[in-house]
N, CA, C and O of each residue as an XYZ file, in Angstrom:
588
protein
N       0.853     -1.180      0.000
C       0.000      0.000      0.000
C       0.894      1.237      0.000
O       1.723      1.403      0.895
N       0.731      2.101     -0.997
C       1.518      3.329     -1.081
C       0.819      4.447     -0.321
O      -0.337      4.321      0.084
N       1.548      5.541     -0.138
C       0.944      6.702      0.537
C      -0.208      7.256     -0.290
O      -1.199      7.726      0.269
N      -0.088      7.206     -1.627
C      -1.193      7.644     -2.477
C      -2.420      6.754     -2.301
O      -3.549      7.243     -2.316
N      -2.205      5.451     -2.134
C      -3.316      4.532     -1.863
C      -4.005      4.904     -0.551
O      -5.232      4.878     -0.454
N      -3.201      5.251      0.456
C      -3.751      5.635      1.762
C      -4.599      6.896      1.624
O      -5.688      6.977      2.192
N      -4.105      7.881      0.871
C      -4.860      9.115      0.669
C      -6.202      8.818      0.010
O      -7.233      9.335      0.440
N      -6.192      7.993     -1.023
C      -7.447      7.638     -1.693
C      -8.393      6.909     -0.753
O      -9.602      7.139     -0.783
N      -7.849      6.029      0.081
C      -8.666      5.296      1.049
C      -9.268      6.254      2.078
O     -10.437      6.123      2.440
N      -8.483      7.203      2.544
C      -8.977      8.185      3.518
C     -10.129      8.980      2.917
O     -11.152      9.177      3.574
N      -9.978      9.433      1.694
C     -11.053     10.201      1.046
C     -12.302      9.335      0.885
O     -13.417      9.806      1.111
N     -12.120      8.079      0.497
C     -13.264      7.164      0.360
C     -13.970      6.966      1.693
O     -15.198      7.026      1.765
N     -13.191      6.727      2.757
C     -13.783      6.498      4.077
C     -14.452      7.767      4.612
O     -15.492      7.687      5.267
N     -13.874      8.920      4.343
C     -14.478     10.194      4.738
C     -15.857     10.321      4.100
O     -16.821     10.704      4.763
N     -15.947     10.002      2.819
C     -17.231     10.066      2.111
C     -18.203      9.014      2.631
O     -19.374      9.309      2.871
N     -17.720      7.788      2.803
C     -18.580      6.707      3.297
C     -19.158      7.017      4.670
O     -20.314      6.698      4.951
N     -18.366      7.628      5.510
C     -18.799      7.933      6.881
C     -19.461      9.306      6.984
O     -19.928      9.699      8.053
N     -19.497     10.030      5.866
C     -20.115     11.357      5.807
C     -19.545     12.295      6.876
O     -20.281     12.946      7.618
N     -18.212     12.340      6.928
C     -17.512     13.181      7.893
C     -16.924     14.397      7.184
O     -16.545     14.321      6.015
N     -16.853     15.506      7.893
C     -16.149     16.686      7.387
C     -14.687     16.596      7.838
O     -14.351     15.831      8.742
N     -13.824     17.390      7.193
C     -12.427     17.442      7.631
C     -12.352     17.951      9.067
O     -11.519     17.488      9.845
N     -13.214     18.898      9.422
C     -13.230     19.411     10.787
C     -13.580     18.339     11.812
O     -12.992     18.293     12.892
N     -14.537     17.478     11.475
C     -14.910     16.384     12.377
C     -13.763     15.387     12.528
O     -13.518     14.874     13.620
N     -13.072     15.119     11.441
C     -11.920     14.204     11.512
C     -10.804     14.835     12.345
O     -10.164     14.156     13.148
N     -10.572     16.141     12.153
C      -9.530     16.840     12.912
C      -9.812     16.795     14.409
O      -8.889     16.701     15.218
N     -11.085     16.863     14.772
C     -11.458     16.827     16.190
C     -11.018     15.520     16.853
O     -10.782     15.488     18.061
N     -10.907     14.456     16.079
C     -10.480     13.154     16.606
C      -9.085     13.253     17.219
O      -8.799     12.600     18.223
N      -8.212     14.071     16.617
C      -6.843     14.203     17.136
C      -6.605     15.562     17.788
O      -5.501     15.843     18.253
N      -7.638     16.408     17.824
C      -7.526     17.690     18.525
C      -6.648     18.721     17.845
O      -6.073     19.580     18.513
N      -6.534     18.650     16.511
C      -5.739     19.632     15.779
C      -6.622     20.367     14.778
O      -7.784     20.010     14.587
N      -6.069     21.389     14.146
C      -6.845     22.203     13.211
C      -7.272     21.390     11.996
O      -6.626     20.412     11.622
N      -8.384     21.821     11.385
C      -8.835     21.164     10.159
C      -7.831     21.376      9.034
O      -7.694     20.525      8.155
N      -7.130     22.505      9.057
C      -6.162     22.806      8.010
C      -4.969     21.855      8.065
O      -4.604     21.259      7.051
N      -4.358     21.711      9.247
C      -3.196     20.833      9.385
C      -3.598     19.377      9.163
O      -2.910     18.635      8.463
N      -4.711     18.979      9.762
C      -5.160     17.588      9.656
C      -5.456     17.216      8.210
O      -5.095     16.128      7.761
N      -6.112     18.113      7.479
C      -6.405     17.838      6.073
C      -5.107     17.677      5.293
O      -4.973     16.741      4.505
N      -4.149     18.580      5.503
C      -2.854     18.469      4.831
C      -2.193     17.131      5.165
O      -1.636     16.471      4.288
N      -2.257     16.739      6.426
C      -1.642     15.474      6.846
C      -2.319     14.287      6.168
O      -1.644     13.380      5.681
N      -3.635     14.290      6.137
C      -4.350     13.143      5.587
C      -4.313     13.112      4.061
O      -4.615     12.088      3.447
N      -3.942     14.231      3.457
C      -3.726     14.252      2.012
C      -2.265     13.966      1.663
O      -1.868     14.053      0.501
N      -1.468     13.623      2.681
C      -0.108     13.144      2.432
C       0.995     14.160      2.581
O       2.100     13.925      2.092
N       0.746     15.290      3.240
C       1.758     16.348      3.316
C       2.407     16.508      4.682
O       3.357     17.279      4.813
N       1.929     15.810      5.698
C       2.471     15.918      7.055
C       2.596     14.519      7.641
O       2.018     13.562      7.129
N       3.358     14.418      8.720
C       3.555     13.147      9.413
C       2.734     13.130     10.697
O       2.783     14.079     11.480
N       1.987     12.063     10.914
C       1.234     11.900     12.153
C       2.055     11.100     13.152
O       2.858     10.249     12.771
N       1.847     11.380     14.432
C       2.459     10.545     15.459
C       1.732      9.203     15.474
O       0.678      9.051     14.856
N       2.296      8.248     16.172
C       1.657      6.930     16.286
C       0.264      7.076     16.892
O      -0.693      6.478     16.399
N       0.146      7.867     17.958
C      -1.146      8.050     18.627
C      -2.162      8.698     17.686
O      -3.312      8.263     17.614
N      -1.742      9.729     16.971
C      -2.643     10.399     16.029
C      -3.081      9.445     14.920
O      -4.262      9.372     14.583
N      -2.125      8.721     14.362
C      -2.425      7.789     13.269
C      -3.388      6.695     13.729
O      -4.291      6.306     12.987
N      -3.197      6.206     14.938
C      -4.082      5.160     15.455
C      -5.497      5.695     15.666
O      -6.468      5.003     15.363
N      -5.624      6.914     16.180
C      -6.953      7.504     16.377
C      -7.667      7.727     15.049
O      -8.856      7.436     14.919
N      -6.931      8.246     14.061
C      -7.506      8.454     12.732
C      -7.869      7.100     12.120
O      -8.933      6.942     11.520
N      -6.976      6.136     12.280
C      -7.221      4.793     11.753
C      -8.478      4.178     12.316
O      -9.248      3.542     11.596
N      -8.688      4.367     13.611
C      -9.884      3.826     14.249
C     -11.129      4.557     13.744
O     -12.136      3.924     13.425
N     -11.062      5.877     13.671
C     -12.221      6.670     13.250
C     -12.630      6.363     11.809
O     -13.816      6.342     11.481
N     -11.623      6.125     10.948
C     -11.904      5.884      9.527
C     -11.858      4.405      9.148
O     -12.028      4.042      7.984
N     -11.625      3.552     10.163
C     -11.533      2.108      9.942
C     -10.493      1.778      8.872
O     -10.785      1.109      7.881
N      -9.280      2.262      9.099
C      -8.177      2.033      8.175
C      -7.415      0.764      8.564
O      -7.349      0.421      9.744
N      -6.846      0.072      7.591
C      -6.031     -1.105      7.918
C      -4.707     -0.697      8.566
O      -4.272      0.451      8.470
N      -4.085     -1.667      9.225
C      -2.826     -1.425      9.936
C      -1.768     -0.795      9.032
O      -1.049      0.111      9.453
N      -1.672     -1.272      7.799
C      -0.666     -0.760      6.866
C      -0.890      0.725      6.575
O       0.076      1.475      6.434
N      -2.138      1.155      6.483
C      -2.438      2.569      6.244
C      -2.029      3.403      7.455
O      -1.477      4.493      7.308
N      -2.301      2.888      8.643
C      -1.932      3.586      9.878
C      -0.412      3.751      9.943
O       0.077      4.796     10.371
N       0.332      2.738      9.527
C       1.790      2.838      9.492
C       2.244      3.890      8.486
O       3.160      4.661      8.773
N       1.623      3.932      7.319
C       1.992      4.902      6.289
C       1.773      6.338      6.763
O       2.525      7.231      6.372
N       0.774      6.574      7.586
C       0.502      7.926      8.098
C       1.634      8.428      8.992
O       1.731      9.628      9.250
N       2.494      7.518      9.468
C       3.593      7.885     10.354
C       4.926      8.051      9.619
O       5.946      8.353     10.239
N       4.914      7.853      8.302
C       6.127      7.975      7.489
C       6.258      9.423      7.011
O       5.283     10.029      6.567
N       7.465      9.966      7.107
C       7.702     11.328      6.623
C       7.425     11.351      5.121
O       8.030     10.589      4.367
N       6.510     12.225      4.684
C       6.115     12.213      3.276
C       7.058     12.992      2.368
O       7.878     13.789      2.824
N       6.917     12.740      1.084
C       7.528     13.582      0.068
C       6.565     14.736     -0.127
O       5.474     14.546     -0.665
N       6.949     15.932      0.302
C       6.026     17.067      0.287
C       5.990     17.720     -1.093
O       6.966     17.718     -1.843
N       4.827     18.274     -1.385
C       4.621     18.886     -2.690
C       4.076     17.835     -3.630
O       4.836     17.041     -4.185
N       2.781     17.822     -3.811
C       2.171     16.689     -4.506
C       1.437     17.059     -5.785
O       0.677     16.242     -6.305
N       1.639     18.265     -6.311
C       0.934     18.618     -7.536
C       1.522     17.832     -8.703
O       2.741     17.699     -8.808
N       0.663     17.312     -9.579
C       1.139     16.445    -10.660
C       1.837     17.175    -11.805
O       2.529     16.541    -12.602
N       1.669     18.490    -11.903
C       2.287     19.248    -12.987
C       2.905     20.523    -12.429
O       2.569     20.955    -11.326
N       3.813     21.124    -13.199
C       4.435     22.378    -12.768
C       3.398     23.484    -12.659
O       3.331     24.181    -11.647
N       2.592     23.644    -13.698
C       1.483     24.596    -13.656
C       0.229     23.789    -13.365
O      -0.159     22.943    -14.171
N      -0.411     24.034    -12.228
C      -1.585     23.237    -11.871
C      -2.721     23.425    -12.878
O      -2.921     24.516    -13.412
N      -3.452     22.354    -13.124
C      -4.573     22.426    -14.051
C      -5.920     22.460    -13.344
O      -6.917     22.852    -13.951
N      -5.977     22.063    -12.084
C      -7.224     22.168    -11.329
C      -7.561     23.649    -11.174
O      -6.714     24.421    -10.724
N      -8.777     24.066    -11.535
C      -9.099     25.503    -11.522
C      -8.883     26.194    -10.178
O      -8.377     27.316    -10.149
N      -9.251     25.561     -9.070
C      -9.067     26.210     -7.772
C      -7.586     26.341     -7.435
O      -7.142     27.405     -7.005
N      -6.829     25.284     -7.623
C      -5.397     25.337     -7.320
C      -4.696     26.304     -8.274
O      -3.771     27.010     -7.874
N      -5.133     26.337     -9.527
C      -4.535     27.264    -10.482
C      -4.701     28.709    -10.021
O      -3.803     29.520    -10.248
N      -5.812     29.058     -9.385
C      -6.029     30.428     -8.920
C      -4.988     30.820     -7.870
O      -4.597     31.984     -7.795
N      -4.542     29.870     -7.067
C      -3.470     30.174     -6.110
C      -2.151     30.376     -6.853
O      -1.363     31.252     -6.497
N      -1.914     29.576     -7.871
C      -0.734     29.749     -8.723
C      -0.772     31.138     -9.348
O       0.230     31.853     -9.356
N      -1.930     31.513     -9.869
C      -2.118     32.832    -10.474
C      -1.916     33.936     -9.425
O      -1.300     34.964     -9.709
N      -2.432     33.717     -8.228
C      -2.283     34.689     -7.149
C      -0.805     34.948     -6.863
O      -0.396     36.097     -6.698
N      -0.012     33.895     -6.803
C       1.422     34.053     -6.554
C       2.102     34.730     -7.734
O       2.988     35.563     -7.540
N       1.696     34.381     -8.966
C       2.276     35.039    -10.139
C       1.990     36.529    -10.144
O       2.856     37.321    -10.515
N       0.791     36.927     -9.739
C       0.404     38.338     -9.766
C       0.931     39.079     -8.532
O       1.474     40.178     -8.652
N       0.771     38.478     -7.347
C       1.094     39.179     -6.102
C       2.377     38.718     -5.422
O       2.755     39.269     -4.388
N       3.055     37.716     -5.984
C       4.272     37.192     -5.347
C       5.335     38.251     -5.138
O       5.945     38.311     -4.071
N       5.566     39.087     -6.140
C       6.580     40.137     -5.993
C       6.133     41.182     -4.978
O       6.964     41.788     -4.301
N       4.821     41.396     -4.870
C       4.298     42.326     -3.858
C       4.524     41.757     -2.459
O       4.984     42.468     -1.565
N       4.199     40.468     -2.267
C       4.464     39.828     -0.974
C       5.934     39.970     -0.614
O       6.278     40.339      0.509
N       6.806     39.670     -1.590
C       8.253     39.717     -1.360
C       8.696     41.119     -0.963
O       9.404     41.282      0.030
N       8.296     42.121     -1.712
C       8.695     43.502     -1.427
C       8.216     43.955     -0.047
O       8.978     44.539      0.724
N       6.948     43.680      0.252
C       6.394     44.149      1.527
C       6.982     43.403      2.722
O       7.218     44.003      3.770
N       7.219     42.112      2.574
C       7.857     41.354      3.664
C       9.279     41.851      3.878
O       9.696     42.031      5.022
N      10.033     42.078      2.808
C      11.415     42.561      2.956
C      11.442     43.964      3.542
O      12.315     44.275      4.352
N      10.502     44.815      3.148
C      10.449     46.169      3.701
C      10.144     46.141      5.196
O      10.725     46.901      5.970
N       9.230     45.262      5.595
C       8.806     45.198      6.996
C       9.788     44.426      7.880
O      10.019     44.810      9.026
N      10.372     43.331      7.352
C      11.180     42.428      8.175
C      12.658     42.400      7.809
O      13.492     42.066      8.651
N      12.996     42.741      6.582
C      14.366     42.622      6.106
C      14.512     41.436      5.170
O      13.521     40.852      4.732
N      15.756     41.083      4.864
C      16.031     40.020      3.909
C      15.820     38.668      4.575
O      16.541     38.309      5.506
N      14.841     37.929      4.100
C      14.541     36.621      4.668
C      13.320     36.016      4.005
O      12.883     36.469      2.946
N      12.776     34.993      4.635
C      11.630     34.280      4.083
C      10.574     34.046      5.161
O      10.847     34.168      6.355
N       9.371     33.711      4.720
C       8.318     33.271      5.624
C       8.348     31.751      5.658
O       8.292     31.100      4.615
N       8.434     31.199      6.830
C       8.507     29.754      6.989
C       7.188     29.084      6.637
O       6.115     29.584      6.972
N       7.282     27.955      5.964
C       6.130     27.083      5.769
C       6.243     25.882      6.713
O       5.442     24.949      6.649
N       7.249     25.923      7.587
C       7.417     24.874      8.593
C       6.841     25.352      9.924
O       6.008     24.668     10.519
N       7.278     26.519     10.394
C       6.705     27.140     11.589
C       5.568     28.016     11.074
O       5.745     29.215     10.857
N       4.395     27.406     10.879
C       3.351     27.979     10.041
C       1.971     27.630     10.579
O       1.763     26.541     11.115
N       1.035     28.553     10.436
C      -0.367     28.313     10.761
C      -1.227     28.794      9.610
O      -0.857     29.721      8.890
N      -2.378     28.159      9.440
C      -3.338     28.576      8.437
C      -4.729     28.437      9.021
O      -5.015     27.501      9.767
N      -5.592     29.381      8.670
C      -6.985     29.312      9.090
C      -7.844     29.664      7.882
O      -7.666     30.722      7.278
N      -8.765     28.788      7.531
C      -9.659     29.010      6.397
C     -11.087     29.071      6.919
O     -11.553     28.160      7.603
N     -11.770     30.154      6.589
C     -13.141     30.355      7.065
C     -14.021     30.874      5.936
O     -13.536     31.533      5.016
N     -15.309     30.578      6.009
C     -16.298     31.175      5.127
C     -16.637     32.547      5.698
O     -16.894     32.683      6.893
N     -16.635     33.554      4.841
C     -16.954     34.923      5.248
C     -18.236     35.348      4.522
O     -18.205     35.627      3.324
N     -19.362     35.398      5.246
C     -20.620     35.793      4.597
C     -20.499     37.196      3.995
O     -19.890     38.089      4.585
N     -21.086     37.370      2.815
C     -21.045     38.652      2.129
C     -22.288     38.760      1.266
O     -22.660     37.802      0.589
N     -22.927     39.904      1.285
C     -24.162     40.121      0.525
C     -23.952     39.913     -0.970
O     -24.896     39.563     -1.678
N     -22.738     40.120     -1.460
C     -22.447     39.949     -2.882
C     -21.965     38.539     -3.230
O     -21.511     38.295     -4.348
N     -22.061     37.635     -2.296
C     -21.575     36.255     -2.464
C     -20.513     35.963     -1.424
O     -19.594     36.755     -1.215
N     -20.648     34.823     -0.778
C     -19.710     34.478      0.288
C     -18.275     34.506     -0.222
O     -18.002     34.239     -1.392
N     -17.366     34.838      0.695
C     -15.943     34.965      0.365
C     -15.165     33.880      1.099
O     -15.606     33.361      2.124
N     -14.022     33.554      0.562
C     -13.088     32.624      1.198
C     -12.057     33.478      1.915
O     -11.374     34.292      1.293
N     -11.944     33.292      3.224
C     -10.986     34.047      4.018
C      -9.903     33.080      4.481
O     -10.164     32.168      5.266
N      -8.695     33.286      3.989
C      -7.562     32.430      4.356
C      -6.509     33.290      5.031
O      -6.011     34.254      4.450
N      -6.177     32.933      6.265
C      -5.123     33.633      6.989
C      -3.915     32.714      7.050
O      -4.013     31.578      7.512
N      -2.774     33.212      6.581
C      -1.515     32.472      6.613
C      -0.578     33.178      7.580
O      -0.437     34.400      7.527
N       0.055     32.429      8.451
C       0.968     33.005      9.426
C       2.206     32.123      9.523
O       2.156     31.010     10.046
N       3.324     32.647      9.004
C       4.572     31.885      9.053
C       5.648     32.685      9.763
O       5.704     33.909      9.640
N       6.494     31.999     10.501
C       7.599     32.647     11.203
C       8.548     33.275     10.184
O       8.848     32.667      9.157
N       9.019     34.485     10.465
C      10.009     35.115      9.597
C      11.381     34.543      9.922
O      11.781     34.475     11.085
N      12.096     34.134      8.878
C      13.437     33.577      9.032
C      14.413     34.453      8.261
O      14.452     34.404      7.031
N      15.206     35.259      8.975
C      16.150     36.126      8.266
C      17.341     35.342      7.729
O      17.790     34.371      8.338
N      17.841     35.780      6.583
C      19.088     35.223      6.081
C      20.218     35.704      6.985
O      20.202     36.843      7.452
N      21.177     34.855      7.227
C      22.292     35.261      8.076
C      23.541     35.469      7.228
O      23.665     34.930      6.128
N      24.432     36.237      7.749
C      25.730     36.394      7.102
C      26.725     35.488      7.807
O      26.568     35.189      8.990
N      27.731     35.057      7.095
C      28.752     34.175      7.685
C      30.065     34.367      7.008
O      31.045     33.713      7.365
């Protein structure tokens, strides 16, 4: 059983059990954002977390073991994403990436925003003109050092 097989099984079991990502995240007491990333193959679960998820989704032992393996991160099948929603994030970075870079460097100096020491919160924002997607990203600033 590969990690991709485990991801497909998790999605199938989520649908079969009619669970939301938030409900699954509650099983291990972590955010829906981190838990979803983990169950889609981008993070490593502890043994305890993997066992709880395995029990909730009725996963086989081999799948529970795979959830504890450090994954190969970055799972898009192509350089330019073709899924319309994911492509919009690609487009967002193409349009606003230099703006993010300039403003972060102006505010913090020469460095990067960590995707390791990182938090994300995704919420529905009601709006009379159509609901909006509100995504808050918070990453630790890591300055480049001289040596």
